[in-house]
C-alpha positions in Angstrom: 101.5 128.6 148.8 98.4 127.8 146.9 98.2 124.5 145.2 97.1 125.4 141.7 97.2 123.3 138.6 99.3 125.0 136.1 99.8 124.6 132.3 103.0 122.8 133.0 101.3 120.4 135.4 98.9 119.5 132.6 101.7 119.2 130.1 103.6 116.9 132.4 100.6 114.8 133.1 99.6 114.5 129.5 103.2 113.4 128.7 103.0 110.7 131.4 99.7 109.5 130.2 100.9 109.1 126.7 103.8 106.9 128.0 101.3 105.0 130.2 97.8 104.7 128.6 96.8 102.2 131.1 96.8 105.2 133.6 93.7 106.6 131.6 92.1 103.5 130.7 92.7 101.7 134.1 92.9 98.3 132.2 95.6 96.5 134.1 96.0 92.8 133.9 97.5 90.1 135.9 98.3 89.9 139.6 98.9 92.8 141.9 96.8 95.3 139.9 96.1 97.5 142.8 99.8 97.7 143.6 100.8 98.5 139.9 98.2 101.2 139.9 99.3 102.7 143.1 102.9 102.6 142.0 101.9 104.3 138.8 100.0 107.2 140.5 102.7 107.6 143.0 105.2 108.2 140.1 102.6 110.7 138.7 102.4 112.5 142.0 106.2 112.7 142.4 106.7 114.0 139.0 104.0 116.7 139.3 105.3 117.8 142.8 108.9 118.0 141.4 107.6 121.0 139.7 107.8 122.9 142.8 104.5 124.6 142.6 103.2 122.9 145.8 102.6 119.4 146.8 99.7 117.0 147.1 99.6 113.3 147.9 98.2 110.3 145.9 94.8 110.6 147.9 94.4 114.3 147.0 
């Protein structure tokens, strides 16, 4: 299956970004900034992969 970004992927990503604006601005504060960012991106990956159009990892 080809891993193509669909309109539904963009819709889900925008919903997540609206709920988590720091994802776009990358303005995390405090300790463990990298861990917080990785956790947030992993949740994005999980959400997008749940759409069953193919899977990608955080690094992709």
